[in-house]
All heavy atoms as an XYZ file, in Angstrom:
782
protein
N     -10.642     12.449      4.322
C     -11.529     11.304      4.275
C     -10.891     10.139      5.019
O      -9.675     10.031      5.091
C     -11.886     10.955      2.837
C     -10.785     10.471      1.950
S     -11.393     10.196      0.263
C     -10.034     10.881     -0.630
N     -11.728      9.304      5.559
C     -11.286      8.144      6.325
C     -11.468      6.900      5.462
O     -12.554      6.644      4.945
C     -12.111      8.036      7.608
C     -11.608      7.013      8.581
C     -12.404      7.098      9.870
C     -11.864      6.182     10.925
N     -12.625      6.295     12.177
N     -10.376      6.147      5.294
C     -10.387      4.956      4.447
C     -10.115      3.715      5.281
O      -9.393      3.765      6.273
C      -9.312      5.073      3.365
C      -9.339      6.341      2.523
C      -8.146      6.381      1.587
C     -10.636      6.458      1.751
N     -10.680      2.605      4.855
C     -10.433      1.308      5.489
C      -9.382      0.590      4.645
O      -9.544      0.451      3.436
C     -11.720      0.451      5.533
C     -11.437     -0.897      6.170
C     -12.835      1.184      6.242
N      -8.312      0.160      5.284
C      -7.255     -0.569      4.588
C      -7.196     -1.975      5.171
O      -7.174     -2.160      6.386
C      -5.895      0.137      4.741
C      -4.808     -0.626      3.998
C      -5.976      1.576      4.230
N      -7.182     -2.969      4.281
C      -7.124     -4.372      4.701
C      -5.873     -5.017      4.126
O      -5.652     -5.002      2.923
C      -8.364     -5.130      4.233
C      -8.385     -6.570      4.686
C      -9.676     -7.293      4.324
O     -10.640     -6.643      3.875
O      -9.708     -8.516      4.491
N      -5.067     -5.594      5.018
C      -3.861     -6.310      4.606
C      -4.245     -7.758      4.304
O      -5.227     -8.271      4.824
C      -2.794     -6.249      5.725
C      -2.445     -4.795      6.018
C      -1.538     -7.025      5.337
C      -1.436     -4.619      7.125
N      -3.454     -8.398      3.484
C      -3.692     -9.779      3.064
C      -4.012    -10.708      4.231
O      -4.777    -11.647      4.089
C      -2.459    -10.288      2.299
C      -2.523    -11.675      1.704
C      -3.646    -11.776      0.690
C      -1.210    -12.033      1.055
N      -3.450    -10.442      5.402
C      -3.684    -11.276      6.578
C      -5.096    -11.111      7.139
O      -5.499    -11.848      8.028
C      -2.691    -10.939      7.695
O      -2.854     -9.565      8.050
C      -1.256    -11.193      7.270
N      -5.832    -10.120      6.640
C      -7.179     -9.865      7.130
C      -7.242     -8.757      8.163
O      -8.326     -8.369      8.594
N      -6.083     -8.227      8.573
C      -6.059     -7.119      9.529
C      -6.590     -5.850      8.865
O      -6.229     -5.535      7.733
C      -4.642     -6.857     10.031
C      -4.130     -7.974     10.904
O      -4.893     -8.814     11.382
N      -2.830     -8.006     11.114
N      -7.447     -5.148      9.586
C      -8.006     -3.884      9.104
C      -7.456     -2.738      9.929
O      -7.249     -2.872     11.133
C      -9.529     -3.868      9.260
C     -10.347     -4.820      8.422
C     -11.820     -4.737      8.833
C     -10.218     -4.518      6.951
N      -7.233     -1.600      9.277
C      -6.912     -0.371      9.993
C      -7.477      0.786      9.190
O      -7.867      0.635      8.031
C      -5.408     -0.238     10.263
C      -4.535     -0.215      9.041
C      -4.192      0.979      8.429
C      -4.045     -1.393      8.511
C      -3.380      1.001      7.308
C      -3.225     -1.390      7.390
C      -2.895     -0.188      6.790
N      -7.536      1.932      9.823
C      -8.109      3.117      9.184
C      -7.010      4.134      8.930
O      -6.079      4.274      9.720
C      -9.187      3.735     10.076
C     -10.352      2.812     10.274
C     -10.393      1.931     11.343
C     -11.404      2.792      9.364
C     -11.455      1.059     11.518
C     -12.471      1.920      9.530
C     -12.489      1.056     10.604
O     -13.538      0.189     10.771
N      -7.143      4.853      7.818
C      -6.196      5.885      7.450
C      -6.991      7.143      7.113
O      -8.008      7.067      6.398
C      -5.354      5.453      6.221
C      -4.448      6.567      5.766
C      -4.548      4.216      6.531
N      -6.522      8.270      7.621
C      -7.157      9.553      7.355
C      -6.289     10.328      6.370
O      -5.090     10.513      6.608
C      -7.296     10.339      8.663
C      -8.093     11.600      8.555
C      -9.594     11.344      8.606
O     -10.053     10.417      9.257
N     -10.348     12.162      7.906
N      -6.869     10.750      5.237
C      -6.163     11.567      4.250
C      -7.075     12.718      3.817
O      -8.288     12.662      4.017
C      -5.723     10.750      3.008
C      -4.676      9.711      3.366
C      -6.910     10.101      2.317
N      -6.481     13.727      3.214
C      -7.250     14.863      2.704
C      -8.096     14.422      1.504
O      -7.768     13.460      0.822
C      -6.308     15.996      2.287
C      -5.487     16.564      3.422
C      -6.332     17.247      4.487
O      -7.347     17.886      4.130
O      -5.976     17.133      5.669
N      -9.159     15.156      1.238
C     -10.040     14.829      0.114
C      -9.319     14.901     -1.231
O      -9.694     14.207     -2.175
C     -11.259     15.756      0.092
C     -12.217     15.462      1.237
O     -12.134     14.372      1.832
O     -13.056     16.336      1.526
N      -8.300     15.745     -1.333
C      -7.567     15.893     -2.593
C      -6.253     15.101     -2.603
O      -5.362     15.356     -3.410
C      -7.292     17.370     -2.879
C      -6.425     18.028     -1.809
O      -6.219     17.419     -0.731
O      -5.952     19.156     -2.047
N      -6.129     14.103     -1.741
C      -4.899     13.310     -1.603
C      -4.605     12.497     -2.858
O      -5.507     12.105     -3.600
C      -4.999     12.381     -0.400
N      -3.311     12.246     -3.056
C      -2.863     11.395     -4.159
C      -2.614      9.973     -3.648
O      -2.620      9.734     -2.438
C      -1.557     11.931     -4.770
O      -0.527     11.850     -3.784
C      -1.707     13.357     -5.269
N      -2.346      9.081     -4.570
C      -1.983      7.710     -4.215
C      -0.737      7.726     -3.336
O      -0.672      7.032     -2.319
C      -1.733      6.858     -5.485
C      -2.978      6.795     -6.374
C      -1.227      5.471     -5.120
C      -4.186      6.161     -5.754
N       0.248      8.544     -3.702
C       1.476      8.616     -2.914
C       1.208      9.160     -1.512
O       1.821      8.695     -0.550
C       2.533      9.457     -3.631
C       3.920      9.232     -3.066
O       4.317      8.058     -2.919
O       4.598     10.222     -2.748
N       0.302     10.126     -1.385
C      -0.074     10.622     -0.051
C      -0.625      9.489      0.806
O      -0.293      9.372      1.990
C      -1.132     11.731     -0.157
C      -0.623     12.994     -0.809
O       0.605     13.253     -0.770
O      -1.459     13.740     -1.370
N      -1.466      8.653      0.212
C      -2.032      7.513      0.939
C      -0.935      6.549      1.362
O      -0.889      6.093      2.504
C      -3.079      6.796      0.079
C      -3.633      5.490      0.652
C      -4.313      5.712      1.999
C      -4.597      4.851     -0.340
N      -0.020      6.238      0.440
C       1.079      5.324      0.764
C       1.950      5.893      1.880
O       2.371      5.158      2.786
C       1.924      5.046     -0.481
C       1.234      4.150     -1.490
C       2.130      3.907     -2.680
C       1.507      2.954     -3.676
N       2.414      2.682     -4.811
N       2.222      7.191      1.849
C       3.025      7.828      2.908
C       2.311      7.732      4.253
O       2.937      7.487      5.283
C       3.295      9.288      2.561
C       4.324      9.487      1.488
C       4.485     10.961      1.159
C       5.416     11.162     -0.009
N       5.494     12.574     -0.420
N       1.005      7.932      4.240
C       0.231      7.853      5.481
C       0.256      6.432      6.050
O       0.438      6.235      7.253
C      -1.204      8.313      5.227
C      -2.031      8.460      6.466
C      -1.528      9.528      7.430
O      -0.960     10.539      6.976
O      -1.710      9.336      8.653
N       0.092      5.442      5.183
C       0.149      4.041      5.614
C       1.545      3.726      6.153
O       1.693      3.103      7.208
C      -0.221      3.080      4.461
C      -1.693      3.254      4.078
C       0.084      1.632      4.841
C      -2.090      2.532      2.806
N       2.570      4.177      5.427
C       3.954      3.931      5.849
C       4.212      4.505      7.241
O       4.778      3.830      8.104
C       4.915      4.555      4.838
C       6.376      4.383      5.187
C       7.292      5.016      4.161
O       7.096      6.213      3.836
O       8.204      4.319      3.689
N       3.789      5.740      7.465
C       4.016      6.380      8.745
C       3.211      5.777      9.885
O       3.709      5.600     10.994
N       1.980      5.430      9.587
C       1.082      4.904     10.622
C       1.384      3.462     10.977
O       1.351      3.073     12.139
C      -0.364      5.036     10.132
C      -1.405      4.563     11.109
C      -2.809      4.789     10.579
O      -3.131      5.846     10.058
N      -3.646      3.779     10.707
N       1.675      2.643      9.975
C       1.831      1.199     10.186
C       3.279      0.711     10.074
O       3.542     -0.479     10.197
C       0.967      0.429      9.185
C      -0.518      0.728      9.300
C      -1.116      0.289     10.624
O      -0.762     -0.805     11.111
O      -1.930      1.051     11.173
N       4.203      1.646      9.780
C       5.618      1.308      9.651
C       5.845      0.248      8.574
O       6.531     -0.756      8.791
C       6.202      0.863     10.993
C       7.709      0.909     11.010
O       8.313      1.708     10.296
N       8.323      0.051     11.798
N       5.265      0.484      7.405
C       5.386     -0.423      6.266
C       6.072      0.309      5.117
O       5.833      1.495      4.906
C       3.997     -0.897      5.812
C       3.181     -1.646      6.861
C       1.749     -1.824      6.392
C       3.824     -2.984      7.173
N       6.906     -0.380      4.369
C       7.660      0.233      3.271
C       6.744      0.556      2.089
O       6.197     -0.344      1.468
C       8.775     -0.699      2.828
N       6.601      1.842      1.779
C       5.686      2.224      0.692
C       6.187      1.786     -0.677
O       5.404      1.610     -1.599
C       5.366      3.710      0.742
C       6.350      4.629      0.135
C       5.751      6.045      0.059
N       6.724      6.985     -0.377
C       7.413      7.776      0.422
N       7.212      7.730      1.718
N       8.290      8.602     -0.077
N       7.514      1.600     -0.816
C       8.064      1.156     -2.098
C       7.566     -0.236     -2.472
O       7.587     -0.607     -3.629
C       9.605      1.140     -2.052
C      10.233      2.495     -1.874
C      10.280      2.936     -0.418
O      10.089      2.101      0.497
O      10.487      4.141     -0.190
N       7.128     -0.996     -1.487
C       6.665     -2.371     -1.729
C       5.153     -2.487     -1.841
O       4.630     -3.551     -2.138
C       7.150     -3.276     -0.592
C       8.663     -3.402     -0.534
C       9.102     -4.418      0.503
N       8.400     -5.665      0.338
C       7.928     -6.395      1.351
N       8.070     -6.010      2.589
N       7.300     -7.522      1.116
N       4.429     -1.409     -1.583
C       2.967     -1.478     -1.502
C       2.311     -1.672     -2.862
O       2.670     -1.039     -3.847
C       2.411     -0.198     -0.872
C       2.747     -0.048      0.563
S       2.006      1.469      1.227
C       2.849      1.551      2.792
N       1.337     -2.552     -2.860
C       0.437     -2.750     -3.993
C      -0.961     -2.488     -3.446
O      -1.387     -3.132     -2.492
C       0.518     -4.186     -4.545
C       1.936     -4.502     -5.011
C      -0.504     -4.395     -5.652
C       2.150     -5.968     -5.325
N      -1.656     -1.535     -4.049
C      -2.992     -1.171     -3.585
C      -4.044     -1.589     -4.593
O      -3.849     -1.458     -5.802
C      -3.078      0.344     -3.366
C      -2.087      0.952     -2.379
C      -2.236      2.465     -2.356
C      -2.288      0.382     -0.995
N      -5.154     -2.074     -4.081
C      -6.306     -2.408     -4.917
C      -7.520     -1.739     -4.290
O      -7.791     -1.921     -3.103
C      -6.513     -3.926     -5.025
C      -5.306     -4.571     -5.705
C      -7.799     -4.243     -5.771
C      -5.355     -6.068     -5.807
N      -8.212     -0.950     -5.100
C      -9.401     -0.253     -4.629
C     -10.606     -1.155     -4.824
O     -10.849     -1.656     -5.924
C      -9.613      1.073     -5.403
C     -10.883      1.758     -4.949
C      -8.418      1.979     -5.240
N     -11.340     -1.382     -3.745
C     -12.563     -2.184     -3.799
C     -13.687     -1.286     -4.312
O     -14.050     -0.304     -3.690
C     -12.895     -2.708     -2.402
C     -14.078     -3.653     -2.386
O     -14.465     -4.142     -3.467
O     -14.610     -3.909     -1.306
N     -14.183     -1.623     -5.475
C     -15.246     -0.820     -6.068
C     -16.433     -1.709     -6.392
O     -16.287     -2.918     -6.551
C     -14.667     -0.113     -7.302
O     -15.405     -0.289     -8.428
N     -17.593     -1.121     -6.468
C     -18.811     -1.903     -6.724
C     -18.775     -2.577     -8.086
O     -19.230     -3.700     -8.241
C     -20.037     -1.002     -6.615
C     -20.286     -0.522     -5.218
C     -21.458      0.406     -5.148
C     -21.608      0.929     -3.727
N     -22.530      2.010     -3.612
N     -18.232     -1.887     -9.082
C     -18.199     -2.443    -10.436
C     -17.098     -3.491    -10.594
O     -17.340     -4.617    -10.966
C     -18.023     -1.331    -11.469
C     -19.176     -0.339    -11.428
O     -20.308     -0.758    -11.112
O     -18.934      0.850    -11.683
N     -15.865     -3.074    -10.318
C     -14.740     -4.014    -10.348
C     -13.587     -3.415     -9.573
O     -13.438     -2.204     -9.468
C     -14.311     -4.344    -11.774
C     -13.714     -3.199    -12.549
C     -13.288     -3.616    -13.940
O     -14.119     -4.102    -14.699
O     -12.101     -3.436    -14.250
N     -12.758     -4.277     -8.999
C     -11.606     -3.805     -8.234
C     -10.571     -3.218     -9.181
O     -10.418     -3.686    -10.308
C     -10.996     -4.945     -7.430
C     -11.939     -5.448     -6.360
O     -12.867     -4.750     -5.966
N     -11.706     -6.636     -5.872
N      -9.882     -2.178     -8.716
C      -8.894     -1.499     -9.543
C      -7.509     -1.620     -8.931
O      -7.294     -1.198     -7.802
C      -9.239     -0.014     -9.663
C     -10.542      0.257    -10.365
C     -10.770      1.752    -10.462
O      -9.965      2.452    -11.048
N     -11.855      2.223     -9.878
N      -6.584     -2.175     -9.690
C      -5.193     -2.279     -9.269
C      -4.523     -0.937     -9.520
O      -4.644     -0.359    -10.590
C      -4.480     -3.370    -10.062
C      -2.982     -3.513     -9.840
C      -2.686     -3.941     -8.412
C      -2.401     -4.501    -10.828
N      -3.814     -0.433     -8.513
C      -3.092      0.831     -8.644
C      -1.623      0.505     -8.830
O      -1.008     -0.153     -7.992
C      -3.295      1.712     -7.392
C      -4.775      2.046     -7.249
C      -2.452      2.964     -7.478
C      -5.130      2.777     -5.986
N      -1.047      0.961     -9.941
C       0.361      0.662    -10.233
C       1.256      1.788     -9.717
O       0.787      2.864     -9.359
C       0.561      0.483    -11.739
O       0.392      1.723    -12.396
N       2.567      1.546     -9.706
C       3.520      2.566     -9.258
C       3.431      3.823    -10.116
O       3.668      4.920     -9.634
C       4.947      2.014     -9.293
C       5.250      1.088     -8.166
C       6.727      0.769     -8.120
C       6.995     -0.095     -6.904
N       8.381     -0.095     -6.514
N       3.092      3.668    -11.389
C       2.973      4.813    -12.279
C       1.815      5.731    -11.876
O       1.747      6.875    -12.288
C       2.771      4.355    -13.733
C       3.988      3.680    -14.345
C       4.151      2.225    -13.902
O       3.141      1.539    -13.646
O       5.309      1.791    -13.783
N       0.906      5.225    -11.055
C      -0.265      5.992    -10.626
C      -0.017      6.800     -9.351
O      -0.926      7.481     -8.875
C      -1.454      5.046    -10.370
C      -1.910      4.336    -11.622
O      -1.934      4.959    -12.694
O      -2.249      3.143    -11.520
N       1.183      6.758     -8.787
C       1.444      7.396     -7.496
C       1.056      8.873     -7.449
O       0.626      9.370     -6.421
C       2.906      7.232     -7.082
C       3.186      5.877     -6.449
O       2.240      5.081     -6.292
O       4.359      5.621     -6.118
N       1.193      9.594     -8.553
C       0.856     11.017     -8.581
C      -0.616     11.294     -8.818
O      -1.068     12.435     -8.711
N      -1.381     10.265     -9.132
C      -2.805     10.431     -9.435
C      -3.614     10.674     -8.166
O      -3.245     10.242     -7.076
C      -3.335      9.196    -10.162
N      -4.711     11.351     -8.335
C      -5.622     11.627     -7.226
C      -6.368     10.353     -6.843
O      -6.719      9.538     -7.702
C      -6.612     12.703     -7.663
O      -7.689     12.780     -6.780
N      -6.629     10.192     -5.553
C      -7.449      9.063     -5.106
C      -8.834      9.131     -5.746
O      -9.418      8.102     -6.088
C      -7.567      9.065     -3.580
C      -6.303      8.705     -2.814
C      -6.497      8.972     -1.327
C      -5.927      7.255     -3.040
N      -9.329     10.339     -5.932
C     -10.652     10.525     -6.552
C     -10.686      9.975     -7.970
O     -11.733      9.509     -8.431
C     -11.033     11.998     -6.538
N      -9.537     10.003     -8.672
C      -9.468      9.449    -10.030
C      -9.788      7.960    -10.055
O     -10.172      7.416    -11.079
C      -8.077      9.662    -10.647
C      -7.776     11.121    -10.932
O      -8.719     11.935    -10.973
O      -6.578     11.452    -11.097
N      -9.620      7.296     -8.920
C      -9.906      5.865     -8.801
C     -11.230      5.607     -8.086
O     -11.527      4.484     -7.700
C      -8.761      5.152     -8.073
C      -7.523      5.041     -8.899
C      -6.564      6.042     -8.868
C      -7.324      3.961     -9.738
C      -5.425      5.954     -9.649
C      -6.191      3.860    -10.518
C      -5.238      4.872    -10.478
N     -12.005      6.677     -7.900
C     -13.311      6.530     -7.259
C     -13.246      6.391     -5.750
O     -14.231      6.029     -5.112
N     -12.075      6.685     -5.159
C     -11.930      6.587     -3.709
C     -12.650      7.758     -3.057
O     -12.496      8.905     -3.471
C     -10.438      6.576     -3.304
C     -10.281      6.580     -1.802
C      -9.742      5.363     -3.916
N     -13.442      7.427     -2.062
C     -14.174      8.447     -1.305
C     -14.195      8.044      0.161
O     -13.713      6.978      0.521
C     -15.580      8.611     -1.859
C     -16.368      7.320     -1.890
C     -17.650      7.447     -2.684
O     -18.028      8.522     -3.101
N     -18.341      6.346     -2.887
N     -14.732      8.901      1.000
C     -14.793      8.620      2.425
C     -15.427      7.247      2.655
O     -16.486      6.942      2.106
C     -15.598      9.710      3.135
C     -15.514      9.595      4.643
O     -14.394      9.481      5.161
O     -16.568      9.618      5.294
N     -14.749      6.404      3.423
C     -15.262      5.070      3.729
C     -14.844      3.989      2.746
O     -15.176      2.820      2.937
N     -14.114      4.354      1.684
C     -13.680      3.356      0.696
C     -12.798      2.299      1.337
O     -12.108      2.545      2.321
C     -12.915      4.025     -0.450
O     -13.779      4.730     -1.291
N     -12.806      1.115      0.735
C     -12.047     -0.044      1.201
C     -10.880     -0.253      0.242
O     -11.078     -0.389     -0.961
C     -12.964     -1.267      1.215
C     -12.426     -2.416      1.990
N     -13.079     -2.955      3.066
C     -11.298     -3.153      1.845
C     -12.382     -3.973      3.544
N     -11.298     -4.110      2.810
N      -9.669     -0.286      0.797
C      -8.454     -0.491      0.011
C      -7.794     -1.781      0.484
O      -7.620     -1.996      1.686
C      -7.452      0.670      0.219
C      -8.103      2.037      0.035
C      -6.211      0.499     -0.642
C      -8.426      2.422     -1.356
N      -7.429     -2.636     -0.457
C      -6.669     -3.846     -0.122
C      -5.188     -3.553     -0.305
O      -4.782     -2.932     -1.287
C      -7.080     -5.013     -1.016
C      -8.499     -5.448     -0.798
C      -9.510     -5.060     -1.671
C      -8.843     -6.242      0.294
C     -10.829     -5.445     -1.463
C     -10.150     -6.631      0.509
C     -11.131     -6.232     -0.375
O     -12.431     -6.607     -0.158
N      -4.379     -4.009      0.636
C      -2.943     -3.746      0.618
C      -2.175     -5.053      0.508
O      -2.333     -5.953      1.336
C      -2.542     -3.001      1.899
C      -1.067     -2.733      2.142
C      -0.475     -1.878      1.032
C      -0.883     -2.048      3.490
N      -1.365     -5.148     -0.534
C      -0.479     -6.284     -0.761
C       0.945     -5.750     -0.853
O       1.154     -4.543     -0.904
C      -0.845     -7.016     -2.064
C      -2.238     -7.561     -2.079
C      -3.305     -6.774     -2.497
C      -2.491     -8.858     -1.670
C      -4.598     -7.269     -2.506
C      -3.778     -9.371     -1.679
C      -4.832     -8.571     -2.099
N       1.927     -6.648     -0.922
C       3.317     -6.223     -0.962
C       4.083     -6.943     -2.050
O       3.908     -8.133     -2.259
C       4.012     -6.507      0.378
C       3.387     -5.774      1.519
C       2.423     -6.395      2.296
C       3.728     -4.475      1.784
C       1.822     -5.713      3.341
C       3.129     -3.779      2.822
C       2.175     -4.405      3.604
N       4.965     -6.180     -2.726
C       5.933     -6.792     -3.628
C       6.940     -7.542     -2.772
O       7.279     -7.093     -1.676
C       6.669     -5.717     -4.432
C       5.843     -5.184     -5.563
O       5.196     -5.938     -6.285
N       5.833     -3.878     -5.717
N       7.445     -8.677     -3.253
C       8.444     -9.414     -2.466
C       9.732     -8.600     -2.331
O      10.045     -7.766     -3.177
C       8.678    -10.686     -3.277
C       8.119    -10.432     -4.619
C       7.134     -9.324     -4.508
N      10.447     -8.848     -1.265
C      11.730     -8.185     -1.039
C      12.797     -8.771     -1.934
O      12.786     -9.954     -2.248
C      12.172     -8.390      0.413
C      11.426     -7.612      1.470
C      11.877     -8.063      2.849
C      11.643     -6.132      1.313
N      13.749     -7.932     -2.312
C      14.939     -8.463     -2.963
C      16.116     -8.223     -2.030
O      16.049     -7.406     -1.114
C      15.154     -7.848     -4.352
C      15.353     -6.350     -4.293
O      15.935     -5.818     -3.365
N      14.865     -5.654     -5.299
N      17.187     -8.895     -2.249
C      18.326     -8.855     -1.325
C      18.937     -7.456     -1.251
O      19.442     -7.054     -0.227
C      19.371     -9.922     -1.720
C      18.767    -11.291     -1.498
C      20.666     -9.755     -0.949
C      19.629    -12.450     -1.925
N      18.864     -6.669     -2.328
C      19.443     -5.336     -2.338
C      18.588     -4.323     -1.584
O      19.010     -3.212     -1.319
C      19.631     -4.840     -3.782
C      20.702     -5.595     -4.561
C      20.184     -6.920     -5.121
O      18.984     -7.017     -5.421
O      20.979     -7.855     -5.225
N      17.384     -4.664     -1.233
C      16.469     -3.744     -0.569
C      16.964     -3.383      0.831
O      17.432     -4.243      1.572
C      15.080     -4.389     -0.463
O      14.258     -3.621      0.382
N      16.824     -2.097      1.224
C      17.193     -1.717      2.589
C      16.247     -2.315      3.632
O      16.535     -2.294      4.812
C      17.099     -0.192      2.576
C      16.194      0.132      1.449
C      16.371     -0.973      0.444
N      15.108     -2.864      3.181
C      14.132     -3.453      4.095
C      14.304     -4.962      4.229
O      13.562     -5.608      4.934
C      12.704     -3.149      3.617
C      12.432     -1.673      3.565
C      12.463     -0.998      2.372
C      12.158     -0.966      4.726
C      12.224      0.359      2.326
C      11.921      0.387      4.690
C      11.951      1.051      3.490
O      11.722      2.381      3.451
N      15.277     -5.521      3.529
C      15.501     -6.961      3.570
C      16.173     -7.308      4.893
O      17.278     -6.864      5.165
C      16.374     -7.398      2.385
C      16.445     -8.891      2.201
C      15.393     -9.570      1.610
C      17.536     -9.621      2.631
C      15.438    -10.940      1.432
C      17.592    -10.988      2.461
C      16.535    -11.641      1.865
O      16.590    -12.994      1.689
N      15.511     -8.061      5.735
C      15.991     -8.320      7.088
C      16.615     -9.699      7.264
O      17.294     -9.951      8.243
C      14.862     -8.155      8.094
C      14.210     -6.767      8.115
C      13.043     -6.761      9.080
C      15.216     -5.712      8.476
N      16.362    -10.598      6.340
C      16.854    -11.960      6.479
C      18.225    -12.071      5.834
O      18.430    -11.613      4.718
C      15.894    -12.932      5.799
C      16.329    -14.363      5.879
C      16.156    -15.079      7.050
C      16.915    -14.968      4.806
C      16.572    -16.400      7.137
C      17.330    -16.290      4.867
C      17.159    -17.005      6.035
N      19.158    -12.664      6.522
C      20.474    -12.923      5.933
C      20.734    -14.422      5.976
O      20.429    -15.088      6.952
C      21.597    -12.177      6.686
O      21.535    -12.518      8.059
C      21.481    -10.680      6.526
N      21.304    -14.913      4.908
C      21.631    -16.334      4.838
C      22.872    -16.638      5.666
O      23.799    -15.810      5.721
C      21.904    -16.737      3.380
C      20.685    -16.760      2.455
C      21.148    -16.991      1.015
C      19.716    -17.842      2.866
N      22.919    -17.796      6.286
C      24.133    -18.193      6.993
C      25.297    -18.309      6.011
O      25.110    -18.664      4.851
C      23.781    -19.556      7.582
C      22.305    -19.650      7.527
C      21.858    -18.764      6.419
N      26.500    -18.007      6.480
C      27.714    -18.077      5.643
C      27.838    -19.434      4.951
O      28.253    -19.533      3.807
C      28.960    -17.804      6.482
C      29.065    -16.390      6.988
C      29.487    -15.428      5.908
O      30.211    -15.819      4.982
O      29.069    -14.252      5.996
N      27.456    -20.506      5.650
C      27.602    -21.853      5.113
C      26.750    -22.074      3.862
O      27.050    -22.940      3.044
C      27.252    -22.901      6.175
O      25.895    -22.738      6.580
N      25.701    -21.307      3.689
C      24.826    -21.455      2.530
C      25.228    -20.558      1.371
O      24.712    -20.687      0.276
C      23.381    -21.187      2.908
C      22.754    -22.153      3.911
C      21.332    -21.718      4.224
C      22.762    -23.576      3.385
N      26.120    -19.617      1.621
C      26.522    -18.679      0.569
C      27.563    -19.266     -0.371
O      27.826    -18.733     -1.418
C      27.043    -17.378      1.195
C      25.990    -16.557      1.918
C      26.645    -15.344      2.585
C      24.881    -16.120      0.993
N      28.138    -20.379      0.007
C      29.037    -21.120     -0.870
C      30.387    -20.583     -0.908
O      31.247    -20.520     -1.588
C-alpha cells in the first residue's frame, strides 16, 4: 500500500509498504527512504474519527490495527535528541563546557 507521510515542516512524501506491514516496517521504510532516525520517530495516523498516536510499544503491531490502508495520511514528528544519541550532531564549544 502507498501511504502519504507529512513531516511537521509540511513536507509530504510517499512510502510504499506491504499490506501486512507493521509499524516498525513503516519506520524502517521511512528511515531508508528519507535518511531519518527511526528511534526518534513519532507517528500519528490521520483518521476520520480521531487521530491516533502510535507509541514505541506499538512497533510490532500491524498498520491495519490502526486503520491504516492504501492512501492513509501519517504525520511524522521526532523525539528530541539527547547528547548520548549517535545521531546528535551538535557539539558545544570547549569554552561552554566549563
